[in-house]
C-alpha positions in Angstrom: 0.0 0.0 0.0 1.4 3.4 -1.0 1.3 6.4 1.3 1.9 10.1 0.3 5.0 11.7 1.9 4.7 15.0 3.7 6.8 18.0 2.6 9.4 17.3 5.3 9.4 13.6 4.4 10.1 14.0 0.7 12.8 16.7 1.3 14.5 14.3 3.8 14.1 11.4 1.3 15.7 13.2 -1.7 18.5 14.6 0.5 19.4 11.3 2.2 22.9 10.1 1.6 24.1 10.0 -2.0 20.9 9.2 -3.8 21.1 10.4 -7.4 18.3 11.8 -9.4 17.2 10.7 -12.8 16.7 13.9 -14.8 14.5 14.1 -17.8 14.8 17.0 -20.3 13.2 17.7 -23.6 15.2 17.0 -26.8 14.9 19.3 -29.8 12.7 16.7 -31.5 10.4 16.7 -28.5 11.6 13.3 -27.2 12.8 12.7 -23.6 16.4 12.5 -22.6 17.1 10.9 -19.2 20.4 11.0 -17.3 21.5 10.6 -13.7 22.6 13.8 -11.8 24.1 14.8 -8.5 22.0 17.5 -6.9 21.1 19.4 -3.8 17.9 21.2 -2.6 18.2 24.9 -1.9 14.9 25.9 -0.3 12.2 25.4 -3.0 14.8 24.9 -5.7 16.8 21.9 -7.0 20.3 22.7 -8.0 22.9 20.8 -10.1 25.8 21.5 -12.5 26.2 20.4 -16.0 28.3 21.2 -19.1 26.8 24.0 -21.2 27.4 21.8 -24.3 26.2 18.5 -22.9 22.9 17.0 -24.2 21.1 18.1 -21.0 22.8 21.5 -21.0 21.7 22.2 -24.6 18.2 20.8 -23.9 17.8 23.0 -20.9 19.0 26.1 -22.7 16.3 25.6 -25.3 13.5 24.2 -23.1 13.7 24.5 -19.3 11.0 21.9 -18.5 12.4 19.1 -16.3 11.3 16.1 -14.3 13.6 14.5 -11.7 12.9 11.1 -10.1 14.7 10.0 -6.9 13.9 6.5 -5.8 14.7 3.8 -3.3 14.7 0.4 -5.1 14.8 -1.6 -1.9 11.7 -2.8 0.0 9.5 -1.2 1.1 10.2 1.1 -1.9 9.6 4.8 -2.3 10.0 7.5 -4.9 9.8 11.3 -5.3 9.1 12.9 -8.7 9.8 16.6 -9.0 8.7 18.7 -11.9 9.7 22.2 -12.7 11.4 24.8 -14.9 15.2 25.4 -15.0 17.2 28.5 -15.2 20.9 28.4 -16.2 23.7 30.5 -14.7 27.2 30.8 -16.0 28.4 33.0 -13.0 31.6 31.2 -12.2 31.5 32.1 -8.4 28.0 30.6 -8.2 28.9 27.5 -10.4 31.9 26.8 -8.2 30.1 27.3 -4.9 27.4 24.8 -5.8 29.9 22.4 -7.5 31.8 22.3 -4.2 28.7 21.8 -2.1 27.4 19.1 -4.4 30.9 17.4 -4.4 30.7 17.4 -0.6 27.4 15.5 -0.6 28.5 12.9 -3.1 32.2 12.5 -2.5 32.6 13.7 1.1 33.8 17.0 2.7 37.5 16.0 2.2 37.1 16.0 -1.6 34.6 18.9 -1.9 37.2 21.5 -3.0 38.6 19.1 -5.6 35.2 18.6 -7.2 34.4 22.3 -6.9 37.6 23.1 -8.8 36.9 20.4 -11.4 33.3 21.4 -12.1 33.4 25.1 -11.4 35.1 26.1 -14.6 34.1 28.0 -17.8 31.8 25.8 -19.9 29.9 24.5 -16.8 26.6 26.0 -15.8 24.6 26.0 -12.6 21.0 24.7 -13.2 18.4 26.0 -10.7 15.0 24.3 -11.0 12.0 26.0 -9.4 10.0 23.0 -8.2 6.4 23.3 -9.5 5.0 19.9 -8.6 5.9 17.0 -6.2 4.6 13.5 -6.3 6.1 11.6 -3.4 5.1 8.1 -2.2 6.4 5.5 0.1 5.2 2.0 0.6 3.9 1.0 4.0 6.0 -2.0 5.3 4.0 -5.0 6.2 
């Protein structure tokens, strides 16, 4: 049986450990493009970095609509689906700041600066998604 998560529950779920998100963007031909991303929540926004010339970077520059799914594939199973609109920033201070924070989440505080330096460079963008819709469900354990 599925149960809806509260606002606090879904935020804790997507922020837990090193869960990645599966990001869907819109290709030029209207088809979907799905790729895993490292991300953080910043208030009511989702933030991540990508290359400006990557498939997702080009897709987002043309059409900012996104969906991101975060799931737990172990019983009792749960998922959160976030939908929203992305804005891109090439401000290098902002790109590096968030690349460092994201690196800390996924690689640990001891490697955060390394990942900030690697991903906070020209050609990388910060993607800030204003979350418009949340679908969050967890299964009730028997």
